[in-house]
Steps between C-alpha positions, in 0.01 A plus 500: 500500500251784582259462774146570432365835664317310775833354631713811499570631852598870539764571751534838670752749365822440716495859582145479652475527878219257624324579815262280684273572791426857402179678590323757285368775728222692319438871556253564788139427399602302193514149629666268743858405486589178286783284656702197357586666182811454275668802335733481210719821465702569188603761273167487315265538803350334790284193471252379770385141517268334744218617716132382519387447239839431351607782256817611312561856390779710408584871530766629270734760655446740195124538619598588866520855600683438829664209673608508855660246734577460877646243725431505872457224769545213262234624254581655151221717341457583134255764420424625155243717315350370185268746338257612780568175694743433769644171592689383815656177571661391822765222487647307794877444514437124475315560162809584303866382464700768656223628710279804456807724448552306165177637385573842577846482339369334183224748448738796544748349257236389237289819486633754742220434762510772768468462879154519643396827648265357757607245751407131473126397496385839392548690827573876478844606594535718804640845440 
């Protein structure tokens, strides 16, 4: 028996890391942070779900110029460049199984993400 398309439920790829409670932090002057987001990270890209109004969009890794990660004080950060745009998400430890370090480890294993050059929350490093 085959179910009609309206009844088929898609399940995330078992290798997908699902993150809840993420906050999208836009570049200065672009907008305000959006919190309460779900991210799905897998070998194809990063998918963001949620917000107000509710949206869903995906950025494939092949379209990214640079992916950076950091983990400090219970917050994991993902930063990426996509064309002329820059995106940054902050993820609390409680938002992912294995804590924020699982996000960093997954991204480095999947796509070779590099450590962030700047400290957490965009502050400049002291020299």
